[in-house]
C-alpha positions in Angstrom: 116.2 108.8 124.9 117.6 109.6 121.4 120.9 108.0 122.4 119.1 104.7 123.2 117.3 104.9 119.8 120.7 105.3 118.1 122.1 102.4 119.9 119.2 100.0 119.3 117.9 101.0 115.9 121.0 102.3 114.0 123.7 100.2 115.6 121.5 97.1 115.7 120.5 94.6 118.3 123.0 91.9 117.1 126.0 94.2 117.5 124.7 95.3 120.9 124.4 91.7 122.1 127.9 91.0 120.9 129.1 94.1 122.8 127.2 93.0 125.9 129.5 90.0 126.2 132.7 92.0 125.7 132.7 95.7 126.5 135.2 98.1 125.0 136.8 100.8 127.1 136.5 104.6 126.4 138.8 106.2 123.8 142.1 107.3 125.2 142.2 111.1 125.5 146.0 111.1 124.9 146.3 108.7 121.9 142.8 108.9 120.4 142.8 105.0 120.1 140.4 102.6 121.7 141.6 100.4 124.6 140.3 96.9 124.2 140.3 95.7 127.8 137.1 94.4 129.3 135.1 97.0 131.3 133.1 96.2 134.5 129.3 95.7 134.3 128.7 99.2 135.7 129.7 100.7 132.4 127.1 98.8 130.4 124.9 101.9 130.1 127.3 103.5 127.7 126.2 104.4 124.1 127.9 102.9 121.1 128.4 104.1 117.5 130.3 103.1 114.4 133.9 104.2 114.1 136.7 103.3 111.6 138.3 101.0 114.1 135.1 99.3 115.1 132.3 99.9 117.6 133.5 102.1 120.5 131.5 103.6 123.4 130.6 107.3 123.2 128.8 109.7 125.5 125.1 110.4 125.2 125.8 113.9 123.7 128.1 112.3 121.1 125.4 109.7 120.2 122.8 112.4 119.7 125.2 114.3 117.4 125.8 111.2 115.4 122.2 110.3 115.0 121.6 111.7 111.5 125.0 110.6 110.0 124.4 107.1 111.3 120.8 107.0 109.9 122.2 108.0 106.5 124.9 105.3 106.8 122.2 102.8 107.6 120.2 103.7 104.6 123.1 104.1 102.1 125.3 101.3 103.2 126.2 99.2 100.2 126.9 96.1 102.3 123.3 96.1 103.6 122.0 93.1 101.6 118.4 93.0 100.3 116.4 90.1 101.7 116.3 87.3 99.1 113.3 86.9 96.8 112.6 83.7 95.0 112.7 83.6 91.2 109.0 82.8 90.8 108.1 85.9 92.8 110.4 88.0 90.6 108.9 86.6 87.4 105.3 87.1 88.7 106.2 90.6 89.7 107.6 91.4 86.3 104.5 90.0 84.5 102.2 92.0 86.8 104.0 95.3 86.3 104.3 94.7 82.6 100.5 94.1 82.3 99.7 97.1 84.5 101.8 99.3 82.3 100.0 98.0 79.2 96.7 98.6 81.0 97.6 102.1 81.9 98.9 102.9 78.4 95.7 101.8 76.8 93.3 103.4 79.3 91.4 106.3 77.8 89.4 107.8 80.7 92.4 108.5 82.9 91.1 106.6 85.9 92.7 103.2 86.7 91.2 100.6 89.0 94.0 101.4 91.6 92.8 105.0 91.6 89.8 104.0 93.7 92.3 103.5 96.6 94.1 106.7 95.7 90.8 108.6 95.8 90.0 107.3 99.3 93.5 108.3 100.5 93.1 111.7 98.7 89.9 112.5 100.5 91.4 111.4 103.8 94.2 113.9 103.2 91.6 116.7 103.0 90.1 115.7 106.3 93.5 115.2 108.0 95.3 118.4 106.8 92.1 120.4 107.0 92.7 120.8 110.7 95.7 123.0 109.9 93.9 125.6 107.8 92.1 126.1 104.5 95.1 126.2 102.1 96.9 123.2 103.6 93.5 121.4 103.6 93.1 121.9 99.9 96.7 120.7 99.2 96.3 117.9 101.8 94.5 115.5 99.5 97.4 115.3 97.0 100.0 115.4 99.8 98.6 112.4 101.7 98.0 110.6 98.4 101.7 110.9 97.6 103.0 110.5 101.2 101.4 107.1 101.9 103.2 105.1 99.2 106.4 107.1 99.6 106.6 106.4 103.4 105.7 102.7 102.8 108.5 102.5 100.2 110.9 104.1 102.7 109.9 101.6 105.3 110.5 98.6 103.0 113.8 100.2 101.8 115.0 100.6 105.4 114.3 96.9 106.1 115.7 95.9 102.7 112.5 94.1 101.6 112.8 94.2 97.8 109.2 93.2 96.8 107.5 95.7 99.1 109.9 98.5 98.2 109.4 98.0 94.4 105.6 97.7 94.8 105.2 100.9 96.8 107.6 102.9 94.7 105.9 101.8 91.5 102.5 102.9 92.8 104.0 106.1 94.2 104.8 107.1 90.7 101.4 105.7 89.4 99.8 108.4 91.6 101.4 111.0 89.3 99.1 109.8 86.5 96.1 110.2 88.7 97.2 113.6 89.8 98.0 114.6 86.2 94.4 113.8 85.1 93.1 115.9 87.9 95.5 118.8 87.0 94.5 118.8 83.3 90.9 119.3 84.3 91.6 122.4 86.3 90.0 124.8 83.8 87.4 122.5 82.2 86.2 121.1 85.6 84.5 118.3 83.7 85.5 115.5 86.0 82.9 114.3 88.6 84.1 115.4 92.0 83.9 113.6 95.4 83.7 115.3 98.8 83.5 114.1 102.4 81.4 117.1 103.3 78.4 118.9 101.8 78.1 118.1 98.1 76.9 121.6 97.3 80.3 123.0 98.2 82.6 120.7 96.2 85.8 122.5 95.2 88.2 121.5 92.4 91.6 121.2 94.2 93.8 122.1 91.2 91.6 124.8 89.8 92.0 126.5 93.2 95.7 125.8 93.6 96.7 126.8 90.1 94.6 129.9 90.6 96.7 130.7 93.7 100.0 130.2 91.8 99.0 131.8 88.5 99.3 128.6 86.6 95.6 128.0 85.7 96.3 128.8 82.0 99.1 126.2 81.9 97.2 123.4 83.6 97.6 120.9 80.7 101.3 121.6 80.3 102.0 121.0 84.0 99.8 117.9 83.9 101.7 116.6 80.9 105.0 117.0 82.8 103.7 115.3 85.9 102.4 112.4 83.8 105.8 112.1 82.1 107.5 111.9 85.5 105.0 109.2 86.5 105.7 107.1 83.5 109.5 107.5 83.8 109.3 106.5 87.5 107.2 103.4 86.9 109.4 102.1 84.1 112.6 102.9 86.0 111.4 100.9 89.0 110.6 97.9 86.7 114.0 98.3 84.9 115.8 98.4 88.3 114.0 95.3 89.5 115.1 93.4 86.4 118.7 94.7 86.7 118.8 93.8 90.4 117.6 90.3 89.7 120.1 89.8 86.8 123.0 91.2 88.8 122.2 89.0 91.8 122.1 85.9 89.6 125.4 86.8 88.1 127.0 87.3 91.5 125.6 84.0 92.7 127.1 82.2 89.7 130.4 83.9 90.2 130.5 82.9 93.8 130.0 79.2 92.9 132.9 79.2 90.4 
């Protein structure tokens, strides 16, 4: 089953269709080189993978062993082009991210409008991970709050969709600001808390977790570091988007010359 996944997802349907028209023979045991003669239709169940000499059939066991290297190659391949994005969308995105950074920098209460969505996901994390025990349930709010934008960013990165990847990565790091505000309140417990259960038994996540880890006395220092990471991440994403757009424009001009 994993072999079929390697063939269809990692190798890609276009390459498979091309190989369906002309099948390659197995690697020669004596020479280690691929024979290029056409194989009969009965061998069409063979699995295929990348090789330095081109796509060659491999056994199911070999395909399973190659799964993770091929997945990494799929993600890290430099020749995997991002899907094109029009100039107006890039400009609108840059303006949006710039205005959001300004809004976040001038905000004084530590709660941005996007944090309403973060709060909903956070509480859902408690409900989801709470099935696996008390401790993982306490940590589950922040875990799911960070996991959702991270996994969405990974999805868009895999499919080379630039706008979606930048958006999700930007708000992955924005979550650090929200988490930092919650962390800094660990000792003071001045923030209003929300709970899906009984309001008489509301627990401050970071007061509890810092208490476990012996960091309660350093809540503001840890929060300051997490906030710093969030700002660096958001600004880096915007800078990378600008660089990517400028680089692509330069390459397009060079190709026309």
